N, C-alpha and C positions, 0 to 999 in steps of 0.2 A: 399811515401818515407819519411823516418824520417829526420829531419834536422841534418847536421853533427855536430852542435854544441848543441844539445839537451842533457843536462847533464844526462837524464834518461837512454841514450844508451851509453854514454861514456865508462862506465865499461865494458859493454857487447863488445864493439869494442876492448877495450884494452885486454881483457882476450883471445879474438880470434886472435888478433895480437901476443900476446906471443906465443901462442900454434902454429901458423902458420909461423912466420917470426922472432922469437926472435933470434935463431941461423941460420944463412944462411946454405941452404942445409939440415936442419933437421926439416922437416914438421912433426909435431906430430899430432896423430889421437886422436879424443876425447876418443876412447876406451883405447888407450895407456896411455893417461893422467889419466883417471879414475883409471886405474889399479894401477898407481903410488900413486895417492892421497889417494887410499883405504887403504894403509899402515898404516895410522893414523886413518881414519874414513871411513866408506863406501861411495863409489862414483861409479857413472855409466854413461855411454855415455848420456842417456837422461838427467841426472842432469847437465852434463857440457854443453850439448845443451842449457839447460834452463837458464844457466848463460850467454850464448853467443848471445842469441836470440835478433834481432834487431827490433821485434815487440812487444814483453811482456816479457822483461828480468826479470828473478828472481834474487834476491840479495842474494849472497853467505854470509855466516857469517864471521865475522872477523877471526875466526879460520880457516876457508877455505882460506881465502885471505893470511893469515900468511903461509899456506901451499904452495900456489902459489909462494909466494916471496922465500921461501926456495927452492923450486924446481928450479925455474929459476935464482936463484942466481949462480949457478954452472953448468957448461956444462957437469961435472961429472954425473949429474942426467940422462942423456941419453947416456952415454958411453958405457953401455952394456944393453943387454935384459934380463929380462924385465925392463924397466925404473924405477927408484928407487926414493924416497924421502929421503934425508939424514938427520940425527939428527942434531940439531944446534951444538952439541958438535964436530961433523965431519968436520964443515966448516973452512975454513981458514979466517984470519983477512979481507982479501980483500972480500972474499965471504960473510962474515958477514955484512960488510959495503954495498955491493950491495943489500943484503937481506932487510936490513933496508930502504934503500933509495925506494926499489920498493914497500915495503910494506906500507911507508908513501903515495906513490903516489896511490896505490890501496885503502887504507882506506879513502883518500880524495876524490877518485871518487865515492866510495860507499855513503859517506856521502852527496856528491852534488846530487847523484841520488836519496836518500832517500828523502832529502829536497824537490826536484822538485817533486816527486810523492806525497809527503804530500801535497804540495802546490796545485797540481792538484786536489787531493781528496776533499781538503778543499773548493776549489772553486765549485766542482761539488755538494757537500753537501749542501753549501750555496743556490746555485741554487734551490735545490730541497727543502731544509727545512727552509729556511729563514735566514737572516742576522742577526735579532736581538738578537737571543741565540748564535751567533758565536763570540767567542773571539779570535781575530786575534793575540794578544800579546802572546798566547800560555801558559798563566798563570793559576793556578789552580782556581777552583770554589768550593765554599763550600756553600751548602743548610742548612740553620738553621731552624728547625722546633720547635714549641713548643711541650712540654712533657705533656701527658696526666697526670693530677693529680693522685696521688697514690690512693686516696679514691675512684676514678672511675675505676681504673685499677683491683682493688679488686674483682670486679663482672665480670671481662673478663676471659674467659678461656684462658689458657697457657700463661698467663702475670706473672705468678710467676716464678723467675728465677730458683727456685729448681725444677720446674715441667720438667719432661724429654722431654715434648713437648713445652717448653718454645719458644715463638716467640718474639724476640727483637723488631720487628717492632710495635708491640702493644703499645709501650712506645710513639710512635710519633703520633702527632695530625696531621690531614690533610694527612693521608697516601696516598689517591688517588692522591691528587695533586703532592705529592712527587714523586710517581712512575711515573706520566705522564712526569713531568718536568725533572727528572734525567734521565729517558730514551732518551728525546729529546735533551739535553744538550750533553749527551755522543755522540749521534749519530752526531750531527753537529760538534763535536770537539773530534774526535778519538783520538788525540795525547795528550789531557791533562788529568789532574786528576780531577774528578767530586766527591767531598765527600758530604756526609750528616750528620748531627749532630742534637742532640736535644740542646735546650738552656743549659741543664744540663751539656752536654759533650763536648760543644764548648770550644776550648781553644784560647788564646789571638791571635795567628798567624792565626787563622782562619778569624778573623775580617779585616785583611788587604789583603785578597784574593779579587777576584770578589765575593761579598757576595750576596746570594739570601735569602730572609726571607719570609717563608710562615706563614701566620697566624697573628691575630691581638694582640691587647694590653692586651686583657684579660688573655692570657696564653703565648703570645711570648714576653717574657721581653725585647728581643733585638728590636723588631719592637717597643715597648714601649720606649725604650731609644732613638732610631733614631727619633722617633716623637718629642721628647723634644730637641733633639741636633741639628736637620737638619731644614732647613726652609721648612716647611711643609705647604701647603695651605688648607689642610683639617685636622680635628681632628677627631680620632674614638672615638665615645661615647660608651663605654662598655655597654654589656648587663648587666642588674642587676634586679634581680627580674622578675616583669612583664614588665620592660622596654626592649624593644628590641633592642635599642641602634640605631646607624646609623653613617654616615659620615657627620660631620658639616664643612661648609666652614668657614675658619677664617681670610681670607683677604677680603678687601672690606668692605662696609657699611653694607650690610645684610650678615646674617649668616644662610642660609637655612640649614636644617638638611635633609638627604636623607636616608630613613628608608626601611628596607625590608618589604614585603607584606607578610601577614600571613592570614589565613582564620582559624577562629575557629569553630570547628566542634561540633555537640551535644557531650556531655560528657567532654567538654573541651580540647580537643584534637586540637593542632594548627598545621595546614599544611602550609609548606613554598611555596608559589606561585611566589615569585620573590625575590631574593637576591640583595643586593648592594655590590660591591667590589670596592677596591681601588688598581689601578695599577700605581706604581712609580718606576723611575730610575733616578739616578743622581751619580755624582762622589762620591766615597766611603769617607765619612768624617774621617776614619781611615788612608786612603791611597789614595790620590787624583788621582794616576796612575790606579786605579781600579775603579770598578763600585760597586753601591748597588742597588738591585732591590727587591721590594716588592710587593707581591702577597697576598692580603688580603680580605677576605669577612668577613660579619658580621656573617655568618655561614660558615661552611665547605664547602658547595656547591658553595658558592660565591668564596671562595678561589680557588676552582677547575675551575670556569668559568674564573677568572682573568688569570690563568695558560693556560687553553685551547685557550683563544683568540689568542695566538701566537704559538700554537702547533697543532692546530686542522688543519688537512690537507686540508679541504675545505675552511676554513676562514683565516688562518694565513696568506696567501699571501695578502689578501685584507686587514686585519687590519694592516699588517707591512707598506703596501704602505700608508695608512691613516697616520701612525705615521710619516713616512719619510717626507710626504707633510706637516703635520700640525706642526712638531716639529724640522724641519731640521735646524732652527737657535739657538736652544737651547741645553745644554747639560744635561738639567734636563726635565723631563716630568711627569706629574701627571694627571691621568684622574679618575673619579669616574663613574663606569658603572653599568648598570642594568644587571642581571644575571637571563634570565628567568628559571622557573623550571617547567617541564611538566611531570606530573605524576611521581613526585618524582626525576626526572632525570635533570641533568644541560644541557640546551641547549646553546651553545657556542654564546657569545654576538658578533653580527656583528657591528663594531664599525662605519660603514658607513651608518647604518640605523638611520634614524632621530628618536631622542628620547632615543636612546641606551645610550649615553654618558650625563650624568647629569652635570658634572664639568669637565673643562679642565684648566690646568695651566702649564707652562705660559699663559698669554691670548694672542692672535694674535696681532702682531705688538707691543708687550710689550717692 
């Protein structure tokens, strides 16, 4: 049995009460009400029943609630058969006042019901998909990716805007990480807007949202900017020529450099065996009420591994619990993680396995 004060069912109960008890001695059937409301837009007995359901009520639109308010504003609506829905111009001043009061009540009940349903949905999604990528303040999220340099795009099919088969996503570096993360954030935050941009198309307002950066300092100039602007415990050493780069610890007396592992086969082909990635979250330096999150690998598969650590259905719960336990005292977290590559594919890092995390900051009990 549903609680009498549960806001999800208050509107359904009120609509049923209007139909059955609004005018003493005039009980209206669902069919009769549906016929009257159909004068403005099709309605049916099952539709009326769905709005009055006390187990799984559907929410009528604002327009439908306006029709309810008009119908029940005057007893003239049921003075003759079939019952009718008056035009607003036909209502007297007193009837108009009653209509406005009833409409305000119904819209408020609908708003409370929608908010409650959204809260329940969010709680369920957080239970299933994890807390880390849930933004409870319901503010927008913007994912900013690097843009593939134009000289590299020239060799890619369908990357010419004049081509009838042009694919805009080919401009984005790390598209596999983008697709994985965008879908996950949308799933766990169904009521907010989740946008994605390249560094070339991002606008100033994007930087004051919950900001997510994919990719590193070689192509993603926003990541490079944040690395210089914020208190970063590690510095990305960019790839250059034969140098494969890595993540260098900059705090403390020693400055170890964590590098990817590549195997050089005959013919000079280098095969990536293990990437290194940086995962970082902190208050957004452009808006302290929002967050900035960076998922950044030395290669694209490292970036994907950093993303999948908290989206992979098998490991996200375990990794998230580790973050909660390890960083519960801090509003900033930074980890450098190994990302195993097997047969060319990313294996999601398990942060609870010894040796997977190469560096963590802030330090424990800092």
